[in-house]
ZAKOL-937081 format. One line per 5 residues: number of its first residue (from 1); their letters; for each residue x, y, z of C-alpha. Coordinates in nm, 4 decimals. Example, Ala and Ser with C-alpha at 12.3 -4.5 7.8 and 13.67 -1.06 7.14 Angstrom:
2
1 = as = 1.2300,-0.4500,0.7800; 1.3670,-0.1060,0.7140
This chain:
556
1 = mkkyi = -10.5206,-0.4085,0.6811; -10.6959,-0.6238,0.4266; -11.0191,-0.8099,0.5073; -11.0166,-0.7252,0.8733; -11.3792,-0.7887,0.9546
6 = yyrqt = -11.3836,-1.1659,0.9906; -11.0856,-1.2432,1.1951; -11.0432,-1.0270,1.5005; -11.2898,-1.2373,1.6973; -11.1277,-1.5664,1.5947
11 = ifiva = -10.7786,-1.4528,1.6918; -10.9104,-1.3116,2.0215; -11.0757,-1.6438,2.1108; -10.7610,-1.8427,2.0298; -10.5596,-1.6105,2.2540
16 = lltva = -10.8058,-1.6486,2.5414; -10.8024,-2.0260,2.5178; -10.4235,-2.0264,2.5211; -10.4116,-1.8113,2.8347; -10.6839,-2.0128,3.0049
21 = gcqdi = -10.4914,-2.3321,2.9420; -10.2064,-2.1937,3.1533; -10.4204,-2.1088,3.4566; -10.5591,-2.3419,3.7192; -10.8860,-2.1551,3.7617
26 = dllpk = -11.2407,-2.2000,3.6333; -11.3304,-1.9408,3.3712; -11.6475,-1.8857,3.1743; -11.5950,-1.9563,2.8038; -11.5359,-1.6125,2.6498
31 = dnlpd = -11.6578,-1.7270,2.3081; -11.9984,-1.8333,2.4422; -12.0946,-1.6007,2.7242; -12.4464,-1.6214,2.8657; -12.6790,-1.3433,2.7552
36 = qlfwk = -12.6632,-1.1618,3.0874; -12.2883,-1.1124,3.0388; -12.2974,-1.0453,2.6651; -12.4627,-0.7765,2.4522; -12.3100,-0.5139,2.6792
41 = tpady = -12.0789,-0.3245,2.4417; -12.0684,-0.2219,2.0765; -11.7887,-0.4768,2.0312; -12.0310,-0.7558,2.1245; -12.2665,-0.6501,1.8452
46 = akevn = -11.9800,-0.6163,1.5986; -11.8647,-0.9713,1.6778; -12.2105,-1.1131,1.6180; -12.2527,-0.9270,1.2889; -11.9077,-1.0431,1.1767
51 = qlysr = -12.0327,-1.4001,1.1583; -12.2795,-1.3009,0.8864; -12.0069,-1.1824,0.6505; -11.8739,-1.5358,0.6059; -12.2239,-1.6639,0.5177
56 = tetfg = -12.2565,-1.4692,0.1950; -12.2476,-1.5962,-0.1630; -11.9033,-1.6904,-0.2823; -11.7047,-1.8812,-0.5460; -11.8527,-2.1922,-0.7000
61 = tkdtd = -11.9513,-2.3422,-1.0323; -12.1524,-2.0610,-1.1869; -12.3796,-2.0445,-1.4927; -12.3468,-2.4121,-1.5851; -12.7173,-2.4346,-1.4948
66 = sdigf = -12.7871,-2.2170,-1.7997; -12.6950,-2.2029,-2.1692; -12.3611,-2.0216,-2.1481; -12.1602,-2.2696,-1.9380; -12.1051,-2.6450,-1.9369
71 = elntn = -11.9340,-2.8645,-1.6806; -11.7379,-3.1817,-1.7525; -12.0732,-3.3612,-1.7326; -12.4292,-3.2577,-1.8095; -12.6070,-3.0316,-1.5603
76 = nvsng = -12.9540,-3.1592,-1.4696; -13.0833,-2.8110,-1.3866; -12.9698,-2.6757,-1.7215; -13.1240,-2.9624,-1.9167; -13.4450,-2.9786,-1.7128
81 = tfsap = -13.4088,-3.3293,-1.5718; -13.3672,-3.2296,-1.2061; -13.6056,-3.3573,-0.9402; -13.7476,-3.2061,-0.6238; -13.4818,-3.2415,-0.3492
86 = nsdse = -13.5458,-3.3845,-0.0053; -13.3231,-3.1167,0.1457; -13.1630,-2.7976,0.0184; -12.8952,-2.5990,0.2000; -13.0162,-2.2875,0.0200
91 = wsdrf = -13.3264,-2.3213,0.2354; -13.1937,-2.4498,0.5683; -12.8763,-2.2397,0.5817; -13.0619,-1.9203,0.5045; -13.3008,-1.9674,0.7958
96 = adlrq = -13.0016,-2.0156,1.0242; -12.8717,-1.6830,0.8921; -13.2069,-1.5174,0.9607; -13.1968,-1.6349,1.3205; -12.8558,-1.4711,1.3635
101 = cntii = -12.9809,-1.1456,1.2094; -13.2966,-1.1356,1.4183; -13.1135,-1.2165,1.7416; -12.8864,-0.9145,1.6946; -13.1819,-0.6892,1.6166
106 = ekses = -13.3867,-0.8151,1.9102; -13.1012,-0.7785,2.1604; -13.0468,-0.4195,2.0491; -13.3912,-0.3286,2.1801; -13.2728,-0.3798,2.5392
111 = yeggf = -12.9216,-0.2386,2.4973; -12.8321,-0.0431,2.8110; -12.5978,0.2047,2.6459; -12.6812,0.4758,2.3964; -12.8416,0.3215,2.0887
116 = aeier = -12.6225,0.5380,1.8652; -12.3267,0.3240,1.9762; -12.4704,0.0141,1.8094; -12.6997,0.1635,1.5444; -12.4572,0.0871,1.2654
121 = yvaea = -12.4269,-0.2812,1.3605; -12.8030,-0.3135,1.3869; -12.8303,-0.1616,1.0390; -12.5780,-0.4175,0.9151; -12.7868,-0.6973,1.0673
126 = rffra = -13.0961,-0.5594,0.8949; -12.9037,-0.5438,0.5669; -12.8127,-0.9099,0.6023; -13.1722,-0.9923,0.6924; -13.2892,-0.8268,0.3695
131 = ythwr = -13.0082,-0.9935,0.1744; -13.0963,-1.3356,0.3164; -13.4658,-1.2961,0.2355; -13.3570,-1.1951,-0.1157; -13.1493,-1.5115,-0.1560
136 = lmkrf = -13.4480,-1.7187,-0.0504; -13.6958,-1.5279,-0.2665; -13.5014,-1.5412,-0.5929; -13.4833,-1.9199,-0.5557; -13.8185,-2.0088,-0.3993
141 = neipv = -14.0321,-1.7018,-0.4843; -14.2892,-1.7255,-0.2013; -14.1204,-1.7704,0.1367; -14.1824,-1.7061,0.5069; -14.0699,-1.3620,0.6227
146 = ltkpl = -13.9092,-1.3808,0.9672; -13.8404,-1.0695,1.1749; -13.7680,-1.2258,1.5146; -13.5654,-1.5232,1.6412; -13.7817,-1.8305,1.6836
151 = tiesp = -13.8004,-2.0771,1.9709; -13.9369,-2.4294,1.9663; -14.2690,-2.2833,2.0800; -14.2928,-2.0083,1.8172; -14.6015,-2.0456,1.5967
156 = elygg = -14.3963,-1.9104,1.3051; -14.2129,-2.2442,1.2959; -14.5222,-2.3785,1.1291; -14.6147,-2.0658,0.9399; -14.6956,-2.0514,0.5729
161 = ripqk = -14.5261,-1.8766,0.2852; -14.5847,-1.5090,0.2108; -14.6872,-1.3965,-0.1407; -14.3875,-1.2949,-0.3489; -14.5153,-0.9360,-0.3750
166 = evedf = -14.5073,-0.8947,0.0031; -14.1593,-1.0451,0.0278; -14.0311,-0.8063,-0.2386; -14.1872,-0.5052,-0.0692; -14.0414,-0.6067,0.2685
171 = ilsel = -13.6883,-0.6386,0.1281; -13.7057,-0.3087,-0.0595; -13.8479,-0.1187,0.2373; -13.5837,-0.2610,0.4716; -13.3003,-0.1535,0.2443
176 = eaiya = -13.4436,0.1957,0.2106; -13.4925,0.2225,0.5876; -13.1332,0.1330,0.6769; -12.9581,0.3152,0.3936; -12.8822,0.6360,0.5861
181 = klpkq = -12.7777,0.4470,0.9005; -12.4790,0.2933,0.7219; -12.1482,0.4679,0.6430; -12.0439,0.5691,0.2951; -11.7612,0.3727,0.1387
186 = selks = -11.5298,0.6732,0.1766; -11.6107,0.6923,0.5485; -11.4809,0.3446,0.6318; -11.1701,0.3316,0.8455; -10.8744,0.1301,0.7231
191 = netgr = -10.9649,-0.1603,0.9522; -11.3278,-0.1601,0.8324; -11.2678,-0.2448,0.4677; -11.5380,-0.4789,0.3440; -11.8104,-0.3767,0.5873
196 = vtqga = -12.1593,-0.3001,0.4584; -12.2071,0.0552,0.3335; -12.4776,0.2819,0.1972; -12.3648,0.1743,-0.1486; -12.4283,-0.1910,-0.0671
201 = alalk = -12.7833,-0.1134,0.0474; -12.8568,0.0885,-0.2676; -12.6990,-0.1658,-0.5008; -12.8896,-0.4550,-0.3460; -13.2112,-0.2540,-0.3644
206 = arval = -13.1478,-0.1896,-0.7355; -13.0839,-0.5595,-0.7952; -13.3959,-0.6742,-0.6086; -13.6182,-0.4096,-0.7700; -13.4990,-0.5049,-1.1200
211 = fagtw = -13.5717,-0.8718,-1.0523; -13.9121,-0.7956,-0.9018; -14.0060,-0.5482,-1.1745; -13.9147,-0.7710,-1.4670; -14.0670,-1.0788,-1.3016
216 = akyhq = -14.3898,-0.8782,-1.2611; -14.3765,-0.7566,-1.6198; -14.3281,-1.0987,-1.7747; -14.4841,-1.3347,-1.5169; -14.7528,-1.0912,-1.3983
221 = hrtdy = -14.7528,-1.1841,-1.0296; -14.8308,-0.8155,-0.9619; -14.9432,-0.5253,-1.1797; -14.7191,-0.2405,-1.0577; -14.4011,-0.3417,-1.2386
226 = qqlle = -14.3264,0.0138,-1.3497; -14.2963,0.1498,-0.9957; -14.0642,-0.1396,-0.9084; -13.8452,-0.0593,-1.2067; -13.8508,0.3061,-1.1037
231 = qaiqa = -13.7177,0.1981,-0.7630; -13.4344,0.0176,-0.9414; -13.3605,0.3272,-1.1491; -13.3621,0.5600,-0.8492; -13.1437,0.3319,-0.6355
236 = aqrli = -12.8908,0.2868,-0.9156; -12.8870,0.6592,-0.9918; -12.8332,0.7526,-0.6266; -12.5383,0.5174,-0.6081; -12.3893,0.6540,-0.9299
241 = dskey = -12.4389,1.0124,-0.8095; -12.2551,0.9309,-0.4859; -11.9308,0.8952,-0.6863; -11.8113,0.6437,-0.4284; -11.7286,0.3723,-0.6843
246 = tlfed = -11.5433,0.3416,-1.0136; -11.4608,0.0608,-1.2548; -11.1340,-0.1238,-1.1951; -10.8700,-0.0148,-1.4487; -10.5478,-0.0720,-1.2548
251 = kdaes = -10.4187,-0.3424,-1.4898; -10.4691,-0.1449,-1.8114; -10.5571,-0.3709,-2.1067; -10.6209,-0.6716,-1.8818; -10.8115,-0.4940,-1.6076
256 = yrylf = -11.1322,-0.6919,-1.6641; -10.9602,-1.0288,-1.6132; -10.7473,-0.9187,-1.3209; -11.0463,-0.7734,-1.1361; -11.1552,-1.1280,-1.0446
261 = idegd = -10.8267,-1.2520,-0.8954; -10.5715,-1.1201,-0.6453; -10.5112,-0.7856,-0.8155; -10.8817,-0.6996,-0.7840; -10.8919,-0.7176,-0.4055
266 = naaee = -11.0065,-0.3901,-0.2462; -11.0981,-0.2582,-0.5907; -11.3121,0.0547,-0.5998; -11.5513,-0.1424,-0.8214; -11.6501,-0.3790,-0.5411
271 = ifgsr = -11.9604,-0.2626,-0.3567; -12.0206,-0.5777,-0.1523; -11.8010,-0.8849,-0.1435; -11.7038,-1.2085,0.0244; -11.3554,-1.1532,0.1577
276 = yyddi = -11.0682,-1.3951,0.2128; -10.7366,-1.3810,0.3965; -10.4273,-1.6037,0.3959; -10.4431,-1.8898,0.6475; -10.7729,-1.7676,0.7934
281 = rvhgt = -11.0433,-1.7923,0.5296; -10.9370,-1.9445,0.1989; -11.0775,-2.1153,-0.1108; -10.9575,-2.3341,-0.3978; -11.0747,-2.1460,-0.7045
286 = ahsvf = -10.7428,-2.0918,-0.8849; -10.6704,-2.4615,-0.9240; -11.0292,-2.5708,-0.9877; -11.0680,-2.3220,-1.2745; -10.7312,-2.4322,-1.4141
291 = wgwrg = -10.8397,-2.7960,-1.3936; -11.1631,-2.7152,-1.5778; -11.3849,-2.8072,-1.2835; -11.5709,-2.4748,-1.2688; -11.7259,-2.5085,-1.6115
296 = tptkk = -11.6318,-2.3843,-1.9558; -11.8009,-2.1483,-2.2037; -12.0374,-2.2720,-2.4725; -12.0732,-2.1587,-2.8322; -12.3743,-1.9541,-2.7177
301 = madmy = -12.1470,-1.7561,-2.4874; -11.8710,-1.7153,-2.7460; -12.1175,-1.5940,-3.0088; -12.2465,-1.3165,-2.7828; -11.9257,-1.1129,-2.7971
306 = lckts = -11.9541,-0.8323,-3.0525; -11.6935,-0.7500,-3.3132; -11.4785,-0.4691,-3.1797; -11.4299,-0.2482,-3.4856; -11.7879,-0.2574,-3.6102
311 = glpie = -11.9630,-0.3066,-3.2757; -12.1922,-0.5565,-3.4499; -12.2947,-0.9162,-3.3680; -12.0998,-1.1803,-3.5588; -12.4091,-1.2886,-3.7524
316 = hsnsg = -12.4509,-0.9387,-3.8994; -12.3365,-0.9174,-4.2631; -12.1198,-0.6118,-4.1934; -11.9692,-0.7311,-3.8652; -11.6244,-0.8174,-3.9982
321 = frgye = -11.6251,-1.1547,-3.8215; -11.3190,-1.3555,-3.9300; -11.4697,-1.7054,-3.9118; -11.3294,-2.0274,-3.7666; -11.0610,-2.1756,-3.9936
326 = kitde = -10.7749,-2.0819,-3.7610; -10.8210,-2.0961,-3.3852; -10.7313,-1.7284,-3.3583; -10.9857,-1.6216,-3.6224; -11.2822,-1.6449,-3.3883
331 = fedrd = -11.1109,-1.4242,-3.1276; -10.9718,-1.1559,-3.3587; -11.1346,-0.8116,-3.3527; -11.3843,-0.9184,-3.0870; -11.4895,-0.7565,-2.7608
336 = prmsq = -11.1713,-0.7850,-2.5476; -11.3741,-0.9371,-2.2649; -11.3957,-1.2496,-2.4817; -11.0219,-1.3179,-2.4652; -11.0141,-1.2201,-2.0973
341 = tilmp = -11.2933,-1.4656,-2.0129; -11.2079,-1.7479,-2.2550; -10.8488,-1.8764,-2.2687; -10.7615,-1.9071,-2.6373; -10.5376,-2.2031,-2.7299
346 = gtpyr = -10.1834,-2.0833,-2.7996; -10.2072,-1.8043,-2.5403; -9.9178,-1.7749,-2.2910; -10.0634,-1.7506,-1.9420; -9.9894,-1.8180,-1.5760
351 = naqhg = -10.1601,-2.0619,-1.3439; -10.1225,-2.1532,-0.9789; -10.0036,-2.5080,-1.0489; -9.7412,-2.4705,-1.3225; -9.6639,-2.0999,-1.3260
356 = pdvcs = -9.5918,-1.9896,-1.6872; -9.7746,-2.2052,-1.9397; -9.9202,-2.2024,-2.2904; -10.2830,-2.3033,-2.3452; -10.3237,-2.6253,-2.5403
361 = skftt = -10.6107,-2.6930,-2.7778; -10.6371,-3.0501,-2.6464; -10.9644,-3.1043,-2.4662; -10.8157,-3.3075,-2.1794; -10.5080,-3.0918,-2.1316
366 = rpetr = -10.5853,-2.8514,-1.8508; -10.7972,-2.6483,-1.8417; -11.0050,-2.9523,-1.9379; -11.3096,-2.8807,-2.1515; -11.5996,-3.0535,-2.3230
371 = tgykl = -11.6947,-2.7581,-2.5434; -11.3462,-2.6715,-2.6710; -11.3647,-2.3307,-2.4995; -11.1587,-2.2925,-2.1809; -11.2432,-2.0609,-1.8924
376 = wkfmg = -10.9841,-1.8001,-1.7890; -11.1981,-1.5732,-1.5722; -11.1340,-1.6388,-1.1978; -10.8136,-1.8371,-1.2666; -10.5644,-1.7120,-1.0056
381 = evfgk = -10.1974,-1.6795,-1.0957; -10.0104,-1.6976,-0.7639; -9.7748,-1.9921,-0.8114; -9.6916,-2.2385,-0.5365; -9.9962,-2.2088,-0.3121
386 = psdkd = -10.1693,-2.5323,-0.2123; -10.4821,-2.6022,-0.4123; -10.7139,-2.4928,-0.1295; -10.5295,-2.1831,-0.0066; -10.6334,-1.9023,-0.2426
391 = sydyh = -10.7266,-1.5750,-0.0756; -10.8577,-1.3428,-0.3465; -11.2026,-1.1979,-0.2865; -11.5362,-1.2748,-0.4462; -11.7269,-0.9699,-0.5715
396 = iirya = -12.0946,-1.0191,-0.4857; -12.2097,-0.6804,-0.6166; -11.9884,-0.4572,-0.8265; -12.0307,-0.1179,-0.9835; -12.0594,-0.2486,-1.3401
401 = evlli = -12.3758,-0.4383,-1.2459; -12.5360,-0.1216,-1.1077; -12.4637,0.0618,-1.4334; -12.6247,-0.2204,-1.6298; -12.9273,-0.2180,-1.3979
406 = laeat = -12.9854,0.1496,-1.4751; -12.9967,0.0842,-1.8497; -13.2125,-0.2281,-1.8303; -13.4617,-0.0937,-1.5759; -13.5054,0.2250,-1.7816
411 = fekde = -13.5725,0.0313,-2.1011; -13.8076,-0.2195,-1.9388; -14.0047,0.0586,-1.7702; -14.0365,0.2912,-2.0707; -13.9831,0.0519,-2.3656
416 = svsdd = -13.7061,0.2897,-2.4703; -13.3844,0.4345,-2.3339; -13.2195,0.7646,-2.4214; -12.8621,0.8028,-2.5377; -12.8023,1.0071,-2.2224
421 = vlnks = -12.8898,0.7089,-2.0024; -12.6867,0.4753,-2.2230; -12.3867,0.7057,-2.1946; -12.3898,0.6986,-1.8149; -12.4572,0.3271,-1.7898
426 = invvr = -12.3719,0.0699,-2.0576; -12.1253,0.2933,-2.2378; -11.9309,0.3506,-1.9168; -11.8906,-0.0254,-1.8880; -11.7914,-0.0518,-2.2541
431 = srkgv = -11.5335,0.2240,-2.2222; -11.3441,0.0522,-1.9404; -10.9691,0.0586,-2.0083; -10.8832,-0.2569,-2.1987; -11.2403,-0.3057,-2.3279
436 = emppl = -11.3074,0.0210,-2.5141; -11.5923,-0.1055,-2.7301; -11.7910,0.1265,-2.9596; -12.0779,0.2981,-2.7754; -12.4342,0.1734,-2.7967
441 = tnqfv = -12.6701,0.4415,-2.9311; -13.0243,0.4505,-3.0616; -12.9025,0.5627,-3.4035; -12.6575,0.2702,-3.4218; -12.9364,0.0257,-3.3355
446 = rdngl = -13.1683,0.1715,-3.6008; -12.9042,0.1944,-3.8720; -12.8044,-0.1694,-3.8294; -13.1445,-0.3270,-3.7791; -13.0673,-0.4286,-3.4211
451 = dmqte = -13.2980,-0.4583,-3.1208; -13.2199,-0.2423,-2.8180; -13.3541,-0.4902,-2.5651; -13.1396,-0.7665,-2.7132; -12.8281,-0.5478,-2.6992
456 = irrer = -12.8902,-0.4450,-2.3381; -12.9351,-0.8078,-2.2390; -12.6266,-0.9061,-2.4413; -12.4163,-0.6511,-2.2548; -12.5352,-0.7829,-1.9190
461 = tvela = -12.4568,-1.1436,-2.0142; -12.1103,-1.0602,-2.1472; -12.0078,-0.8419,-1.8524; -12.1431,-1.0739,-1.5813; -12.0536,-1.4076,-1.7449
466 = fegfr = -11.9815,-1.6894,-1.4987; -12.0896,-1.4792,-1.2026; -12.4134,-1.6734,-1.1596; -12.6722,-1.4401,-1.3146; -12.7680,-1.6101,-1.6395
471 = rddlr = -13.0337,-1.8627,-1.5333; -13.2121,-1.6111,-1.3097; -13.2039,-1.3604,-1.5966; -13.3638,-1.6101,-1.8347; -13.6232,-1.6896,-1.5679
476 = rwkta = -13.7231,-1.3300,-1.5037; -13.7256,-1.2405,-1.8754; -13.9435,-1.5505,-1.9354; -13.7186,-1.6573,-2.2224; -13.5846,-1.9734,-2.0577
481 = etelk = -13.8515,-2.1830,-2.2281; -13.6879,-2.0929,-2.5606; -13.3190,-2.0593,-2.4763; -13.2700,-2.3561,-2.2456; -13.4306,-2.6085,-2.4809
486 = kaimg = -13.1686,-2.5459,-2.7495; -12.8733,-2.7796,-2.7930; -12.5525,-2.6964,-2.6073; -12.2889,-2.6402,-2.8749; -11.9108,-2.6139,-2.8765
491 = ikytg = -11.6340,-2.5045,-3.1121; -11.6339,-2.5481,-3.4876; -11.4199,-2.8566,-3.5390; -11.4524,-2.9841,-3.8930; -11.2215,-2.8041,-4.1343
496 = teyee = -11.0426,-2.6032,-3.8655; -10.7108,-2.5986,-3.6821; -10.8764,-2.7853,-3.3969; -10.9227,-3.0820,-3.6284; -10.5681,-3.0504,-3.7640
501 = qqaln = -10.4330,-3.0574,-3.4073; -10.6636,-3.3464,-3.3132; -10.7919,-3.1504,-3.0165; -11.0581,-3.4136,-2.9431; -10.7991,-3.6393,-2.7866
506 = dgysg = -10.8250,-3.9387,-2.5538; -11.1503,-4.0717,-2.6901; -11.3598,-3.7539,-2.6850; -11.5047,-3.7939,-3.0333; -11.8242,-3.5968,-2.9756
511 = lidad = -12.1185,-3.5332,-3.2054; -12.0701,-3.2890,-3.4934; -12.3530,-3.1136,-3.6790; -12.3788,-3.0531,-4.0513; -12.1891,-2.7238,-4.0201
516 = gflvi = -11.8963,-2.8820,-3.8356; -11.9789,-2.7606,-3.4838; -11.9593,-2.9881,-3.1809; -12.2937,-3.0876,-3.0326; -12.2244,-3.1207,-2.6623
521 = epeen = -12.5794,-3.1924,-2.5519; -12.8375,-3.2424,-2.8282; -13.1720,-3.0666,-2.8235; -13.3620,-3.3911,-2.7732; -13.1882,-3.4321,-2.4350
526 = rfftv = -13.2881,-3.0891,-2.3079; -13.6252,-3.0032,-2.1553; -13.8045,-2.7040,-2.0132; -14.1567,-2.7439,-1.8797; -14.3683,-2.4299,-1.8298
531 = pkhyy = -14.4339,-2.3132,-1.5619; -14.2476,-2.5786,-1.3605; -13.8931,-2.4961,-1.4593; -13.9299,-2.1246,-1.3978; -13.9385,-2.2249,-1.0317
536 = yslpl = -13.7518,-2.4459,-0.7877; -13.9179,-2.6975,-0.5612; -13.9160,-2.6444,-0.1885; -13.7274,-2.9217,-0.0061; -13.9680,-3.2131,0.0332
541 = delfl = -13.8578,-3.2785,0.3910; -13.9620,-2.9238,0.4822; -14.3057,-2.9751,0.3286; -14.3443,-3.2912,0.5369; -14.2369,-3.1173,0.8576
546 = npnlv = -14.4524,-2.8110,0.7934; -14.7659,-2.8793,0.5847; -14.8456,-2.5065,0.5972; -14.5738,-2.4531,0.3342; -14.7962,-2.6365,0.0863
551 = pnnpg = -14.8705,-2.5902,-0.1989; -14.5283,-2.6274,-0.3525; -14.4247,-2.3988,-0.6377; -14.6129,-2.4308,-0.9704; -14.5480,-2.7593,-1.1467
556 = w = -14.3766,-2.9253,-0.8514
């Protein structure tokens, strides 16, 4: 049964309340038992852990805080005009999650049955504790580390922040410690689909170690970046060697696009996800992407896709790039992920609101756009559902990311990467059915005057586009100060089919540069202050309540 983990407890509670309403007796509330009556069975621990699954990352407007996506209005994080917030749910909500994790772990210490009965659920709670600290650290860098539930008298309520190095080491050690206590993906029962596995622990460790290692290399908050990158390599390699996961290829030539909507649910590519189920836990992504509310690609994103036949960037003299005169020219002979991420005008497609449709070039005809490029990735196709009733899953960590981590961590550690590593990492991603791009090799890079680091980073950006990685990648690579100050650009308009079709309809005239490209947000309106904008401010209310959190992050 799909997505079982969230809902058994909810249905059970509803049933109890229904029965209780028919009886003239006084019953304890079964959904809020006192501690002396709870924490008695493995099922109690499973119910408490289940709540953490619905607190994970999920759908939203992704990558519009960077240079590859643009909303219908400017994004103040992307353009560097954002201010320190008074409150931030990414701070407050995460500490609520930590309390839940630590309560489960603490209660397990006095469990009266055999600890083996609950060991798995305790390991899941520790996974979520590591995951929650990771979410805090990647945003706020130095944070408190909490390993027990706090009361109003706990001194930790007014504790300070821990150096980023210690936070990183805590997360990595936790994930290594719980790895063997979790089941393999292949060991999950049919009613356990979606629960945390060994693969999830390894994949998260690889992700955290890559972030920590590259942040150390380029920001120098610690000197041992190579051993951190080695941890990323080893975690990724162990997961690959497990053979528990494969890339999704069930939809042949369109497998990449379909992975992110209904057909991709329960895919063997998903390592850890946020799961949804009809009438129980739902979202509104299909309609919001169709409306254009989840952002649209920029010229920077479109330019990153290689030419398919040559395998070269479009700016290379031998790439074979077709140009811009016709709308289709830009998309022809390009990496197929381009036309599965960006909806090309004239393309027949399906959407949840109209069913069969044909994409219009008009900027205000849905999907609405300000750049001229229209997002297709994440646009569900099930017709007739209300706009807030989608139930396809969100992939938090997938196998393709782990493969890319192996390649990047190897290169960043050694300043080189062998063809053998490329062939079991990036080239696996490129050879996915329906993508089938030419392989990346050292000889190809040398022969064409390319840069291996640039190509590895290109592949990551293309594969993970609109999944929320781009700004953090620019931060950890320390390239944001260059990339995010550039103008946000859109399609080439002057002298093209877009102009012939008067795509800039309903008053959207826009600025156009000397080469005929739309200037969506000019360079003079974009800012990036070093070191300030490599960090986020802590919520100001929290600094007022707890002065021990001071000083704020650099520049704030």
